Every structure is written in C-alpha cells, then in structure tokens.
C-alpha positions, 0 to 999 in steps of 0.5 A, spaced: 650 149 226 644 153 231 650 158 232 651 160 225 644 159 223 642 165 228 646 171 226 643 169 219 637 170 221 638 177 225 641 179 218 635 177 214 630 180 218 634 187 220 634 186 212 627 187 210 626 192 216 631 197 212 625 199 206 620 201 214 625 205 216 627 208 209 620 210 209 619 215 203 624 211 198 619 206 198 614 211 196 612 211 189 612 218 185 606 222 184 605 223 177 606 230 177 611 233 179 612 240 181 617 244 177 622 246 182 621 247 189 623 253 189 624 259 185 630 264 185 628 272 182 635 276 179 637 282 183 635 285 176 631 283 169 627 276 168 630 269 167 627 262 165 626 257 170 632 251 169 629 245 167 624 247 164 626 247 157 628 255 156 634 257 160 638 264 160 635 272 160 628 271 158 625 277 153 620 281 151 616 282 158 610 286 159 609 292 161 602 293 162 596 286 164 599 284 170 595 281 176 598 284 183 597 281 191 599 283 198 604 279 201 608 281 207 611 289 205 611 287 198 606 285 192 606 279 188 606 279 181 603 275 174 603 275 168 600 270 163 599 269 155 595 264 152 593 258 152 596 256 145 597 251 141 593 243 141 597 243 148 594 250 151 601 252 153 602 259 157 608 263 159 607 265 165 612 270 168 612 271 176 615 277 180 615 282 185 615 288 186 614 294 191 608 298 193 610 304 189 612 300 183 607 299 177 611 292 174 616 288 178 622 290 175 625 282 176 623 275 176 622 268 172 619 266 166 614 259 165 613 256 160 606 250 162 601 246 159 594 246 162 593 240 155 589 237 161 584 242 162 581 236 156 579 231 162 576 237 166 571 240 161 566 241 167 570 245 171 565 250 172 569 257 176 571 260 170 579 262 169 583 259 172 586 263 178 594 264 177 595 268 184 590 268 189 589 268 197 588 260 197 588 259 204 585 264 207 591 269 211 590 276 208 598 273 203 597 271 196 600 266 194 602 264 186 599 258 183 602 255 177 597 251 173 600 243 170 598 238 167 601 231 168 600 224 163 596 219 166 601 214 163 608 213 159 605 215 152 600 219 153 596 223 148 593 230 149 587 228 151 590 223 157 593 228 161 591 231 168 590 237 171 594 240 177 596 245 182 603 248 185 602 254 189 609 257 192 608 262 197 612 269 197 619 266 202 622 273 201 624 279 197 626 275 191 624 267 192 618 262 193 618 256 195 612 250 194 607 250 200 605 243 198 599 243 203 597 248 200 598 243 192 594 238 195 588 242 198 588 244 191 588 236 188 582 234 192 577 240 190 580 238 182 579 231 185 572 232 187 571 235 180 574 229 176 570 224 181 564 228 178 563 226 171 563 221 170 558 219 165 562 217 158 556 217 154 557 225 153 562 223 148 569 223 154 572 217 157 571 216 164 575 212 166 580 218 164 576 221 168 577 215 174 585 215 172 586 223 174 582 223 180 586 217 183 592 219 181 590 226 185 588 224 190 593 219 191 599 226 191 593 229 196 592 223 201 600 223 201 601 216 199 605 217 193 611 221 194 614 228 190 621 231 188 622 226 182 624 226 175 620 221 172 613 225 172 612 225 163 610 232 162 612 232 155 607 238 152 612 243 155 617 240 153 616 238 145 614 245 145 621 248 147 624 242 142 620 245 137 621 252 138 630 250 139 630 252 145 628 260 143 623 264 146 617 263 140 615 270 138 608 273 143 603 277 139 597 279 143 594 273 145 589 273 149 587 271 155 582 265 155 579 261 161 584 254 161 
C-alpha cells in the first residue's frame, strides 16, 4: 500500500510545480495590451497596421505637417490628425525617411483613441508627445498613445490612458520597447494618483483603478501579449465606418 502511495504523491507534487515552472503562462493579462509588437513598413507606399480595424492601402497621406526625429542615419517621421469625436480618435502615420527627403516614402497608418484622457484631466504637460527621445540617448522613439478599458463593460468615461514606445530597429521596421513603455506607465500612474479628489466632480475610484492597472504593468505584475484587452473605442469606430477610411478635412491637432 505504501509503495503505491509514494508514486501518487510524487505525481501530485510534480503537477503542483508545473505552474511555477511555466512562469508567464500563469500571469494575469494586463488591462492594456499593445496593438503590435513590431511595425513593418512596406517597400513603398503606406498600409494600415494589421488588426486595427482597417486593412490594405492607406490613402490620402499628407505631404506636410510631419514631425521628425533623428534615429541613426535616418529620420523617424510621425504625422497625426485628431482628436475626433467623443472617442477622441486619431489617425497616426509613422514612417522613416532619408535626411534629404521632405517626407517618408513608406510607412504605416494607425487608428488609436485617447479617450482615456477623461480620467486624467489634470495631466499638465500639454499636448501628448508622439515622437520624442524618451531615454535621452540621442535617438527618437515613436510613442503610440492608446486607451484601455477599466472593466469589461466600460463606458467612454471608464478608460485609462497608456503609451507604447517603439524604436527603429531597421530601415523598415519598429519594435516595441517595453522598458520605456513601463517608464511612461509609472509617470502616468503618478499623475492618476495625484488626483483623487472626488469633490471636484470626477470619480476618484476610476483614477485609482487606472493608476493600479498602470502600476501592475510597470512593475511586471501582469503580462502583455494577450488579445483579451478591451480596445472597443477604435473597434467601434472602424465598424461604424464599414472598414473604410473616413474622409478627413483639416482636423486640427489638439492636446489629447
């Protein structure tokens, strides 16, 4: 009887250790998830980022109004239009160009939403930076601002703001930098924590929820790389447009 019991006990002990060995597989998904780990540019022209609600060729790319930053021997270029509507939607175009070129000849178009600004109305740094030298290494990085739902049935007023940082890794591709993204998340969490006075009209518990979610991401207490994140604002907008690019006519750029 004892000889049969020992193997069973060993099997139970081994099974209980499997989740520990698996590590990341047992980690809770973060509320925020990046829209892409990498962004690849076509050889020429502009295409939509896959999985963002639109697909194929991106048309009507502007020739003026580009923001530029040095990245190696090339310039990283970003053009933004927005925000638009109650979901505060933006059309963001990112690409690379040679130093002598006035604009990029190829790149990627991205729809995103900064509806999460509603829970961060005291963010006092002015317009959100979409292109910046985040780590002060002399190289510009692309910053993609995004929003994440604080719970599954979130209204537009129940989203948090997050930023994903991408660095140029080749002449035709960007790669996400989670370390720099976590750094911005820490900064945003502090801003959320600094405004908890519900007497001024905005529910402080939402600010606390956003701060907690950002802190969990920054401290690697949750995992990214899942598809469960709720990014309904952009999805809903693209659905209403029947998966075709909406017309644009001189949308002014505004903070958030």
